[in-house]
GUROLUM-829128 format. One record per residue: residue number from 0; chain; x, y, z of N, C-alpha, C in turn. Coordinates in pm, whole numbers, always signed. Each point is the difference from the previous one (the first is absolute). Example, Ala and Ser with C-alpha at 12.3 -4.5 7.8 and 13.67 -1.06 7.14 Angstrom:
2
(0; A; (+1319; -569; +780); (-89; +119; +0); (+90; +120; +0)),
(1; A; (-35; +105; -72); (+82; +119; +6); (-77; +109; +73)),
***
This chain:
301
(0; A; (-1455; -309; +19894); (-3; +2; -119); (-41; -14; -136)),
(1; A; (-187; -4; +40); (-47; +54; -96); (+39; -77; -136)),
(2; A; (+5; +115; -134); (-1; -18; -118); (+72; -38; -9)),
(3; A; (+172; +5; +87); (+122; -44; -72); (+23; -203; +68)),
(4; A; (-134; -58; +35); (-19; -120; +95); (+33; -146; -106)),
(5; A; (-39; +76; -126); (+18; -144; -115); (+85; +53; -106)),
(6; A; (+87; -120; +3); (+101; +51; -115); (+17; -15; -168)),
(7; A; (-46; +60; -89); (+47; +53; -158); (-90; -178; +14)),
(8; A; (-53; -46; -59); (-54; -83; -100); (+121; -108; -29)),
(9; A; (-51; +117; -152); (+49; -80; -148); (+144; -13; +11)),
(10; A; (+124; +40; +129); (+146; +39; -8); (+34; -98; +115)),
(11; A; (-74; -28; +18); (-35; -112; +233); (-19; -155; -201)),
(12; A; (-108; -6; -94); (+9; -112; -79); (+118; -59; -65)),
(13; A; (+16; +144; -93); (+50; -34; -49); (+208; -72; +43)),
(14; A; (+21; +114; +151); (+125; -82; +72); (-30; -120; +74)),
(15; A; (-140; -68; +79); (-21; -107; +4); (+44; -115; -82)),
(16; A; (-43; +7; -131); (-30; -54; -106); (+181; -46; -77)),
(17; A; (+79; +101; +0); (+95; +5; +39); (+116; -63; +93)),
(18; A; (+7; -20; +115); (+8; -60; +44); (-70; -135; +38)),
(19; A; (-58; -29; +1); (-66; -92; -85); (+74; -117; -93)),
(20; A; (+38; +93; -120); (+82; -34; -130); (+130; -57; +44)),
(21; A; (+53; +111; +84); (+102; -27; +37); (-29; -131; +105)),
(22; A; (-28; -4; +89); (+60; -79; +151); (-26; -182; -103)),
(23; A; (-96; -40; -93); (-78; -64; -106); (+92; +6; -138)),
(24; A; (+118; +41; +0); (+87; -7; -77); (-22; -145; -139)),
(25; A; (+44; -94; +76); (+75; -129; -34); (-140; -41; -108)),
(26; A; (-99; +86; +100); (-100; -108; -74); (-113; +74; -124)),
(27; A; (+33; +114; -10); (-33; +58; -67); (+30; +91; -167)),
(28; A; (+136; -19; +72); (+84; +80; -146); (+0; -126; -64)),
(29; A; (+3; +100; -141); (-6; -159; -110); (+72; -98; -55)),
(30; A; (+176; +102; -3); (+130; -56; +3); (+106; -42; +112)),
(31; A; (+78; -38; +9); (+169; +42; +64); (+11; +140; -21)),
(32; A; (+1; +47; +92); (+38; +204; -100); (+138; -23; -72)),
(33; A; (+98; -51; +73); (+166; -49; -82); (-63; -125; -75)),
(34; A; (-146; -49; -78); (+69; -79; -100); (+31; +55; -99)),
(35; A; (+71; -3; -92); (+63; +98; -144); (-45; -162; -123)),
(36; A; (-57; +150; -85); (-9; -122; -136); (+60; +134; -163)),
(37; A; (+74; +37; -36); (+25; +9; -60); (-68; +27; -174)),
(38; A; (-79; -75; +10); (-108; -47; -98); (-106; +95; +10)),
(39; A; (-28; +59; +182); (-82; +66; -33); (+24; +168; +80)),
(40; A; (+98; -18; -33); (+31; +164; +84); (-47; +116; -114)),
(41; A; (-21; +80; +105); (-70; +121; -17); (-118; -31; -36)),
(42; A; (-45; -71; -28); (-200; -43; +2); (-102; +115; +80)),
(43; A; (-99; +84; -134); (-56; +118; +129); (-175; -67; +28)),
(44; A; (+21; +19; +137); (-99; +7; +9); (-153; -73; -59)),
(45; A; (-73; -59; +38); (-125; -128; -42); (-111; +132; -72)),
(46; A; (-28; +77; +19); (-54; +66; -67); (+42; +110; -132)),
(47; A; (+143; -2; -20); (+50; +58; -72); (+101; -95; -106)),
(48; A; (-4; +11; -126); (-94; -88; -132); (+151; -61; +24)),
(49; A; (+40; -104; -24); (+134; -105; +31); (-21; -52; +151)),
(50; A; (-43; +38; +76); (+11; -29; +151); (-108; -114; +65)),
(51; A; (+59; -77; +7); (-54; -210; +44); (-172; +56; +187)),
(52; A; (+20; -40; +2); (-66; -15; +183); (+38; -106; +39)),
(53; A; (+77; -23; -23); (+116; -155; +11); (+91; +117; +137)),
(54; A; (+50; +134; -60); (+62; +66; +5); (-74; +138; +76)),
(55; A; (-121; +18; +57); (-88; +86; -11); (-11; +197; -7)),
(56; A; (+198; -22; +56); (-3; +177; -11); (+155; -19; -30)),
(57; A; (+42; -64; -129); (+118; -8; -81); (+144; -68; +157)),
(58; A; (+81; -38; -190); (+127; -31; +113); (+154; +110; -31)),
(59; A; (+32; +18; +66); (+172; +104; -6); (+85; -44; -72)),
(60; A; (+102; +25; +32); (+162; -44; -145); (+8; -84; +26)),
(61; A; (+14; -106; +76); (-12; -97; +24); (-59; -134; +23)),
(62; A; (-122; +48; -84); (-102; -91; -5); (-82; +0; +134)),
(63; A; (+5; +27; +164); (-3; -15; +109); (-170; +66; -7)),
(64; A; (-84; -81; +74); (-186; +57; +1); (-41; +170; +44)),
(65; A; (+19; +59; +7); (-16; +107; +44); (-98; +11; +109)),
(66; A; (-111; -54; -11); (-149; -31; +116); (+120; -74; +125)),
(67; A; (+6; -92; -10); (+111; -30; +96); (+50; +47; +70)),
(68; A; (+110; +126; -113); (+91; +3; +60); (-47; +163; +110)),
(69; A; (-112; +60; -14); (-54; +70; +29); (-21; -65; +194)),
(70; A; (-148; -166; -81); (+11; +19; +196); (+55; -94; +131)),
(71; A; (+157; -18; -137); (+82; -26; +89); (+94; +102; +86)),
(72; A; (-38; +151; -131); (+106; +92; +48); (-112; +52; +157)),
(73; A; (-178; +44; -38); (+47; +27; +141); (-37; -87; +93)),
(74; A; (+28; -81; +7); (+30; -63; +102); (+158; -28; +32)),
(75; A; (+82; +23; -64); (+123; +109; +18); (-2; +118; +90)),
(76; A; (-55; +147; -46); (-30; +89; +0); (-121; +11; +111)),
(77; A; (-88; -57; +119); (-42; -121; +95); (+77; +36; +87)),
(78; A; (+120; -75; -17); (+77; -83; +66); (+122; +50; +58)),
(79; A; (+28; +127; -73); (+56; +81; +18); (-48; +117; +57)),
(80; A; (-102; +29; -18); (-73; +179; +98); (-56; -109; +63)),
(81; A; (-81; -71; +51); (-7; -42; +131); (+131; -90; +97)),
(82; A; (+115; -36; -35); (+72; -74; +87); (+117; +103; +52)),
(83; A; (+52; +73; -144); (+76; +216; +83); (-120; +37; +80)),
(84; A; (-63; -43; -11); (-122; +200; +77); (+39; -74; +150)),
(85; A; (-49; -141; -29); (+10; -99; +196); (+146; +4; +11)),
(86; A; (+134; -13; -12); (+110; +22; +32); (-1; +111; +52)),
(87; A; (-96; +166; -96); (+51; +103; +77); (-46; +80; +118)),
(88; A; (-124; -94; +34); (-117; +17; +1); (+46; -75; +165)),
(89; A; (+184; -93; +35); (-38; -83; +88); (+160; +78; +55)),
(90; A; (+63; +23; -82); (+160; +132; +71); (-81; +85; +3)),
(91; A; (-31; +70; +17); (-24; +127; -57); (-182; +51; +153)),
(92; A; (-59; -158; -27); (-40; +29; +107); (+9; +27; +111)),
(93; A; (+84; -118; +61); (+33; -9; +148); (+146; -9; +11)),
(94; A; (+47; +124; -70); (+103; +118; +41); (-58; +103; -12)),
(95; A; (-144; +38; +23); (-74; +137; +4); (-56; -33; +107)),
(96; A; (-76; -140; +60); (-59; +30; +91); (+163; +23; +90)),
(97; A; (+60; -78; -15); (+143; +51; +159); (+37; +72; -10)),
(98; A; (+18; +76; -83); (+0; +147; -52); (-69; +114; +132)),
(99; A; (-146; -46; -71); (-151; +144; +74); (+37; -61; +154)),
(100; A; (+28; -165; +10); (-7; +8; +139); (+96; +91; +79)),
(101; A; (+71; -27; -72); (+151; +41; +73); (+45; +113; -43)),
(102; A; (-70; +123; -9); (+45; +115; -135); (+97; +38; +156)),
(103; A; (+40; +126; -121); (+76; +59; +142); (+197; -55; -43)),
(104; A; (+10; -138; -6); (+99; -91; +81); (+92; -77; -125)),
(105; A; (+98; -23; -22); (+128; +45; -87); (-128; -94; -81)),
(106; A; (-64; -141; -11); (-45; -24; -83); (-90; +10; -106)),
(107; A; (-28; +110; +58); (-127; +103; -104); (+106; +75; -43)),
(108; A; (+106; +54; +70); (+56; +95; -167); (+102; -60; -53)),
(109; A; (+44; -156; +28); (+56; -49; -102); (-31; -27; -49)),
(110; A; (-180; -56; -29); (-69; +12; -47); (-57; +64; -117)),
(111; A; (-13; +141; +78); (-67; +87; -100); (+71; +102; -84)),
(112; A; (+171; -10; +16); (+82; +22; -93); (+12; -116; -137)),
(113; A; (+28; -176; +105); (-19; -26; -210); (-175; +38; -56)),
(114; A; (-36; +2; +109); (-192; +23; -126); (+61; +148; -97)),
(115; A; (+20; +56; +40); (+81; +112; -48); (+40; -11; -126)),
(116; A; (+109; -43; -6); (+81; -26; -82); (-66; -68; -98)),
(117; A; (+2; -148; -8); (-116; -72; -41); (-34; +57; -93)),
(118; A; (-155; +74; +81); (-92; +53; -114); (+46; +139; -66)),
(119; A; (+109; +17; +46); (+76; +130; -83); (+1; -26; -145)),
(120; A; (+58; -187; +1); (+132; -96; -157); (-128; -57; -38)),
(121; A; (-58; +50; -113); (-101; -63; -81); (+17; -129; -18)),
(122; A; (-171; -54; -29); (+9; -190; +48); (+37; -72; -140)),
(123; A; (-63; +78; -110); (+137; -96; -125); (+64; +60; +21)),
(124; A; (+137; +50; +36); (+150; +1; -47); (+17; -97; +126)),
(125; A; (-52; -33; +98); (+100; -51; +99); (-38; -154; -95)),
(126; A; (-157; +10; +6); (-20; -121; -54); (+58; -110; -129)),
(127; A; (+52; +79; -48); (+102; +12; -99); (+72; -17; +4)),
(128; A; (+84; +88; +62); (+165; -14; +22); (+30; -232; +64)),
(129; A; (-51; +27; +129); (-32; -138; +67); (-12; -108; -88)),
(130; A; (-89; +29; -83); (+1; -156; -110); (+84; +65; -95)),
(131; A; (+52; +30; -4); (+111; +33; -140); (+149; -60; +106)),
(132; A; (-30; -5; +149); (+78; -116; +14); (+8; -65; -10)),
(133; A; (-114; -17; +63); (-7; -163; +79); (-85; -84; -150)),
(134; A; (-27; +77; -109); (-78; -117; -109); (-155; -12; +0)),
(135; A; (-39; +5; -94); (-168; -71; +16); (-92; -59; +66)),
(136; A; (-38; -106; -15); (-48; -77; +98); (-155; +55; +53)),
(137; A; (-141; -57; +0); (-116; +87; +87); (-16; +3; +144)),
(138; A; (+60; -126; +75); (+70; +11; +85); (+110; +171; +94)),
(139; A; (+34; -21; -125); (+80; +104; +11); (-47; +160; -18)),
(140; A; (-114; +32; -37); (-77; +53; -74); (-77; +33; +125)),
(141; A; (-68; -64; +62); (-72; -42; +114); (+26; +116; +97)),
(142; A; (+168; -93; +65); (+19; +39; +86); (+129; +135; +12)),
(143; A; (-55; +63; -191); (+46; +133; +79); (-77; +76; -9)),
(144; A; (-91; -7; -99); (-112; +105; +52); (-35; +23; +165)),
(145; A; (-5; -196; +35); (-65; +56; +171); (+107; +51; +69)),
(146; A; (+162; +40; -53); (+80; +36; +85); (-32; +142; -27)),
(147; A; (-31; +42; -73); (-3; +136; -42); (-107; +119; +34)),
(148; A; (-81; -116; +54); (-157; +101; +40); (-70; -34; +117)),
(149; A; (+118; -79; +60); (+37; +46; +185); (-9; +142; +108)),
(150; A; (-12; +86; -131); (+83; +56; +111); (-135; +154; +9)),
(151; A; (-122; -25; -92); (-112; +50; -70); (-36; -32; +180)),
(152; A; (-100; -148; +27); (-52; -68; +67); (+88; +38; +124)),
(153; A; (+97; +5; +60); (+99; +103; +103); (-65; +72; +52)),
(154; A; (-9; +151; -105); (-46; +131; +44); (-83; -68; +39)),
(155; A; (-178; -64; -14); (-62; +47; -72); (-42; -69; +143)),
(156; A; (+8; -94; +95); (+9; -160; +91); (+56; +177; +91)),
(157; A; (+98; -14; -14); (+62; +146; +84); (-125; +134; +95)),
(158; A; (-34; +31; -113); (-87; +93; +0); (-107; -7; +34)),
(159; A; (-76; -117; -45); (-114; -24; +61); (+26; -64; +198)),
(160; A; (+88; -83; -42); (+2; +31; +170); (+23; +57; +137)),
(161; A; (+69; +110; -80); (+60; +139; +97); (-137; +110; +49)),
(162; A; (-130; -93; -177); (-144; +36; +88); (-41; -27; +89)),
(163; A; (-28; -171; -31); (-84; -27; +64); (+144; +28; +171)),
(164; A; (+91; -73; +22); (+3; +6; +123); (-22; +105; +113)),
(165; A; (-4; +137; -18); (+6; +33; +58); (-169; +71; +76)),
(166; A; (-128; -103; -117); (-38; +40; +101); (-87; -122; +77)),
(167; A; (-158; +10; +84); (+32; -27; +119); (-74; -140; +57)),
(168; A; (-39; -50; -129); (-13; -157; +37); (+147; -68; -69)),
(169; A; (+133; +44; -10); (+129; -72; +9); (+46; +52; +142)),
(170; A; (-63; +194; +62); (+79; -37; +143); (-41; -105; +85)),
(171; A; (-158; -17; -38); (-45; -52; +97); (+42; -151; -80)),
(172; A; (-7; -11; -58); (+122; -166; +26); (+84; -24; +72)),
(173; A; (+102; +130; +18); (+159; -11; +4); (-12; +46; +203)),
(174; A; (-133; +42; +28); (+15; +88; +121); (-102; -152; +25)),
(175; A; (-14; -38; -96); (-96; -217; +168); (+137; -87; +9)),
(176; A; (+142; +9; -69); (+94; -42; -34); (+44; -132; -95)),
(177; A; (-37; +90; -156); (-54; -166; -93); (+209; +97; -73)),
(178; A; (+27; -128; -26); (+127; -28; -38); (+23; +158; -144)),
(179; A; (+111; -13; -56); (+24; +5; -111); (-22; -46; -81)),
(180; A; (-27; -116; -7); (-36; -105; -114); (-104; +31; -76)),
(181; A; (-100; -28; +179); (-127; -38; -24); (-94; +128; -63)),
(182; A; (+92; +143; +16); (-14; +169; -57); (-25; +66; -72)),
(183; A; (+92; -141; -78); (+45; +22; -192); (-64; -97; -19)),
(184; A; (-51; -112; -34); (+2; -130; -30); (-181; +22; -33)),
(185; A; (-33; -52; +189); (-165; +54; -10); (-89; +128; -26)),
(186; A; (+73; +146; +66); (-91; +115; -35); (+13; +87; -46)),
(187; A; (+175; +35; -43); (+38; +55; -110); (-27; -62; -195)),
(188; A; (+125; -113; +31); (-37; -78; -154); (-163; +7; -37)),
(189; A; (-112; -17; +48); (-95; -15; -60); (-64; +137; -45)),
(190; A; (+24; +137; +101); (+7; +151; -100); (+58; +5; -67)),
(191; A; (+143; -77; -68); (+25; -4; -121); (+32; -23; -117)),
(192; A; (-98; -33; +11); (+20; -122; -188); (-178; +74; -3)),
(193; A; (-40; +93; +20); (-94; -4; -132); (+64; +148; -76)),
(194; A; (+109; +100; -16); (+147; +83; -25); (+75; -91; -39)),
(195; A; (+86; -201; +51); (-10; -76; -84); (-20; -17; -135)),
(196; A; (-178; -73; +44); (-63; -95; -153); (-10; +123; -135)),
(197; A; (-25; +138; +34); (-14; +122; -79); (+153; +30; -92)),
(198; A; (+119; -56; +77); (+154; +53; -55); (-1; -180; -80)),
(199; A; (-45; -92; +12); (+1; -190; -42); (-33; +63; -159)),
(200; A; (-140; +21; +32); (-131; +12; -62); (+25; +57; -129)),
(201; A; (+152; +166; -47); (+53; +134; -68); (+114; -123; -14)),
(202; A; (+115; -87; +122); (+87; -27; -82); (+27; -160; -87)),
(203; A; (-166; -82; -5); (+57; -82; -73); (-27; -46; -122)),
(204; A; (-80; +152; -38); (+57; +53; -184); (+64; +116; -82)),
(205; A; (+133; +15; +158); (+146; +47; -27); (+78; -129; +12)),
(206; A; (-38; -87; +73); (+120; -96; +3); (-44; -99; -195)),
(207; A; (-84; -5; +14); (-39; -76; -172); (+42; +62; -93)),
(208; A; (+43; +151; -24); (+34; +84; -44); (+172; -16; +4)),
(209; A; (-12; +15; +92); (+184; +18; +17); (+13; -160; -30)),
(210; A; (-44; -93; +42); (+63; -137; -62); (+10; -35; -197)),
(211; A; (-150; +64; -78); (+12; +60; -83); (+70; +66; -100)),
(212; A; (+89; +129; +30); (+153; +3; -11); (+43; -66; -9)),
(213; A; (+10; +4; +120); (+175; -48; +42); (+60; -150; -98)),
(214; A; (-135; -76; -76); (-100; -112; -46); (+123; +96; -137)),
(215; A; (-72; +102; -103); (-21; +49; -80); (+80; +55; -40)),
(216; A; (+124; +63; +180); (+120; +43; -68); (+91; -130; -5)),
(217; A; (-28; -92; -6); (+106; -138; +10); (+88; -53; +82)),
(218; A; (-36; +69; +108); (-10; +11; +209); (-38; -140; +46)),
(219; A; (-125; +52; -43); (-70; -159; +137); (-39; -102; +6)),
(220; A; (-111; -75; -38); (-1; -142; -93); (+184; +16; -74)),
(221; A; (-9; -209; +11); (+36; -76; -113); (-53; -11; -103)),
(222; A; (+13; -2; -130); (-21; +60; -143); (-47; -147; -32)),
(223; A; (-91; -139; +143); (-30; -99; +6); (-123; +16; +69)),
(224; A; (-18; +112; +57); (-156; +64; +105); (-108; +85; -45)),
(225; A; (-137; -87; -66); (-100; +85; -6); (-38; +96; +6)),
(226; A; (+109; +145; +34); (+19; +102; +98); (-100; +100; -177)),
(227; A; (-67; +85; +76); (-88; +77; -103); (+104; +129; -115)),
(228; A; (+71; +21; +96); (+37; +105; -50); (+96; -66; -77)),
(229; A; (+136; -43; +107); (+16; -146; -167); (-13; -31; -93)),
(230; A; (-149; -24; -20); (-77; +16; -150); (-22; +124; -92)),
(231; A; (+12; -30; +112); (-38; +254; -65); (+109; +36; -98)),
(232; A; (+132; -11; +64); (+107; -13; +21); (+28; -97; -155)),
(233; A; (+37; -95; -16); (-19; -61; -83); (-63; -73; -88)),
(234; A; (-106; +105; -47); (-154; +35; -90); (+86; +124; -76)),
(235; A; (+48; +89; +54); (+7; +91; -13); (+102; +26; -172)),
(236; A; (+15; -75; -31); (+113; +16; -58); (-85; -86; -178)),
(237; A; (-92; -26; +58); (-87; -70; -135); (-77; +120; +2)),
(238; A; (-79; +126; +75); (-96; +75; -14); (-65; +106; -84)),
(239; A; (+170; +23; -52); (+13; +63; -92); (-24; -81; -169)),
(240; A; (+0; -95; -4); (-11; -89; -105); (-91; -49; -40)),
(241; A; (-127; +45; +105); (-122; -87; -45); (-130; -32; +76)),
(242; A; (+107; -61; +113); (+30; -154; +101); (-30; +91; +148)),
(243; A; (-71; +62; +26); (-32; +30; +130); (-59; +10; +84)),
(244; A; (-69; -134; -24); (-51; -104; +62); (+79; -47; +112)),
(245; A; (+109; -57; -4); (+123; -98; +87); (+36; +166; +167)),
(246; A; (+20; +151; -54); (-37; +136; +51); (-109; +6; +66)),
(247; A; (-39; -16; -53); (-133; +103; +35); (-151; -82; +98)),
(248; A; (+10; -84; -45); (-69; -67; +54); (+27; -63; +237)),
(249; A; (+68; -8; -92); (+107; -53; +161); (+42; +136; +70)),
(250; A; (-4; +198; -52); (-22; +59; +73); (-153; +58; +7)),
(251; A; (-119; -12; -49); (-141; -24; -15); (+30; -99; +211)),
(252; A; (+0; -62; -7); (+11; -135; +109); (+81; +58; +138)),
(253; A; (+74; +83; -11); (+86; +69; +83); (-148; +106; +60)),
(254; A; (+54; +66; -152); (-59; +154; +101); (-179; -8; +41)),
(255; A; (-63; -148; -2); (-117; -58; +43); (+24; +7; +134)),
(256; A; (+124; -81; -10); (-54; -50; +223); (+67; +156; +33)),
(257; A; (+122; +95; -28); (+30; +86; +21); (-75; +77; +21)),
(258; A; (-89; +6; -75); (-113; +98; +32); (-121; -6; +99)),
(259; A; (-55; -147; -31); (-109; -73; +124); (+92; +9; +153)),
(260; A; (+82; -7; +28); (+103; +52; +109); (-16; +83; +42)),
(261; A; (+15; +90; -110); (+0; +152; +96); (-108; +62; +13)),
(262; A; (-129; -50; -19); (-145; +95; -9); (-34; -138; +147)),
(263; A; (+1; -78; +37); (-17; -60; +133); (+113; +40; +67)),
(264; A; (+88; +58; -34); (+56; -4; +73); (-33; +227; +73)),
(265; A; (-68; +29; -104); (-35; +163; +40); (-135; -90; +67)),
(266; A; (-77; -75; +41); (-66; -26; +28); (-4; -23; +149)),
(267; A; (+123; -85; +20); (+43; -82; +133); (+3; +137; +33)),
(268; A; (+56; +107; +0); (+93; +74; -2); (-153; +124; +87)),
(269; A; (-118; -20; -105); (-72; +68; +52); (-67; -83; +89)),
(270; A; (-38; -139; +68); (-82; -28; +100); (+111; +65; +150)),
(271; A; (+184; -74; -81); (+78; +39; +205); (+54; +100; +51)),
(272; A; (-2; +119; -188); (+60; +103; +55); (-111; +145; +43)),
(273; A; (-85; -47; +61); (-95; +132; +92); (+20; +140; -63)),
(274; A; (+118; +79; +38); (+87; +88; +18); (-6; +54; -214)),
(275; A; (-20; -139; -156); (+39; +23; -55); (-205; -1; -23)),
(276; A; (-21; -106; +31); (-194; +32; -55); (+34; +227; +115)),
(277; A; (-1; -3; +35); (-85; +116; +82); (+45; +98; -169)),
(278; A; (+206; +10; -17); (+26; +65; -124); (-105; +19; -60)),
(279; A; (-6; -166; -56); (-72; +2; -155); (-158; +34; +51)),
(280; A; (-35; +32; +92); (-181; +22; +74); (-44; +153; -44)),
(281; A; (+156; +122; +20); (-12; +54; +17); (+40; +149; -198)),
(282; A; (+30; -160; -69); (+28; +144; -176); (-85; -88; -32)),
(283; A; (-143; -83; +90); (-159; +24; -128); (-30; +73; +9)),
(284; A; (-52; +50; -6); (-113; +129; +17); (-80; -55; +19)),
(285; A; (-67; +183; +112); (-120; -94; -19); (-104; +56; -63)),
(286; A; (-129; -71; -9); (-136; +47; -78); (-15; +95; +50)),
(287; A; (-68; +45; -87); (-105; +154; +15); (-53; -38; +11)),
(288; A; (-90; +87; +157); (-106; +35; +2); (-79; -20; -47)),
(289; A; (-148; -10; +24); (-80; +55; -69); (-80; +76; +47)),
(290; A; (+18; +61; -166); (-67; +129; +63); (-227; +39; -32)),
(291; A; (-6; +34; +44); (-161; +8; -36); (-20; +91; -170)),
(292; A; (-110; -69; -5); (-27; +63; -141); (-67; +155; +4)),
(293; A; (+66; +68; -49); (+1; +198; -24); (-202; +11; +2)),
(294; A; (-34; +57; +35); (-152; -31; +46); (-39; +127; -200)),
(295; A; (-66; -63; -42); (-123; +16; -86); (-41; +74; -42)),
(296; A; (-3; +166; -18); (-85; +114; -39); (-146; +4; -52)),
(297; A; (-143; -21; +97); (-94; +23; -45); (-99; +86; -53)),
(298; A; (-75; +50; -75); (-123; +122; -68); (-108; -7; +61)),
(299; A; (-53; +42; +87); (-137; +63; -54); (-86; -53; -68)),
(300; A; (-103; -19; +9); (-93; +1; -166); (-22; +149; +32)),
***
C-alpha cells in the first residue's frame, strides 16, 4: 500500500470534529435549535458590528441560533447518510450475493432487469416523486434514499461474486462438500468487502447531499427539523438583503462535511482498490534518469 496507507490528516481531523459535534450536540450547542426570539432576529455573527457572543454565528429570521442549528444539522446529515446507505447495502448486498451465487437462474435474471430499470431513472426524480406522495419527514427521507440506492450495490456484489466463484479456493470448498450458504458467507462475502467499502465511502457523502437537496426543495425533513439543507433554504430569502449568515454558514458547514467525506473516500479507494492504485501509479510520470555531466575540454599548456 505504500504511500496510500495513511489517511489525509486535515480532512480526518475535521471530519472527526464534525462527527463529535453531531454526537454531543445537546452538550455543545449553546441554545435549543428551535428556540425563537423575535427581539434577536437577524443578529449578525459576533465578529460583525452589532453581533454578540451569546449568538456566535448570529441568528436567522426567526431569532434561532445559527450555530446550534448547524451543530444539530450535522447530526441530521450524518444520520441520513449513514443509515440510508446501510439500508442500501443490506438490501443490495443480500440480493447481489444470492444472484451471484446462483448465476443464470431465474432470480439472477429478474434481479438484473430490476437493477437496469432502477439505474435508468435518476435517483433524485424517484425520491421527489415518492416524497411528494408520502409527505415530509426524516424517517421517510432516510427510507427513500436507502431504497433507491440498493441497485448499484446489488450489481457490484453480484459482479464481485461472479469473479470470485470461479477461483480455485471456492471450487475446492465445493469439492469438500461445503454448503452453498457456507460458500457464500465464509468464502465469497469476505472477498467482496473491499469493493463494497469503496462504494460505501463514496455513497455516504452523496446521500448527505441528496438529503440536503430534498430538504432545500421542501420535500425532505419537517420544518421543525434542523437540517442544513432546510436552513439554507430558509435563510436564502434574507441573502440579498444583507443578512448572509443564515444561509451561507450552514452551506459552508455542508460543503466542509461533504468535502472531508469525499477526500477520505478517495483514500479508502486508493487503499482497497488495487486496480485504481495501479492506474494512478501508471499516470505518474517517471523521474528522468540521471545523466553524466558532459566532459569539459581541457587545453594543454
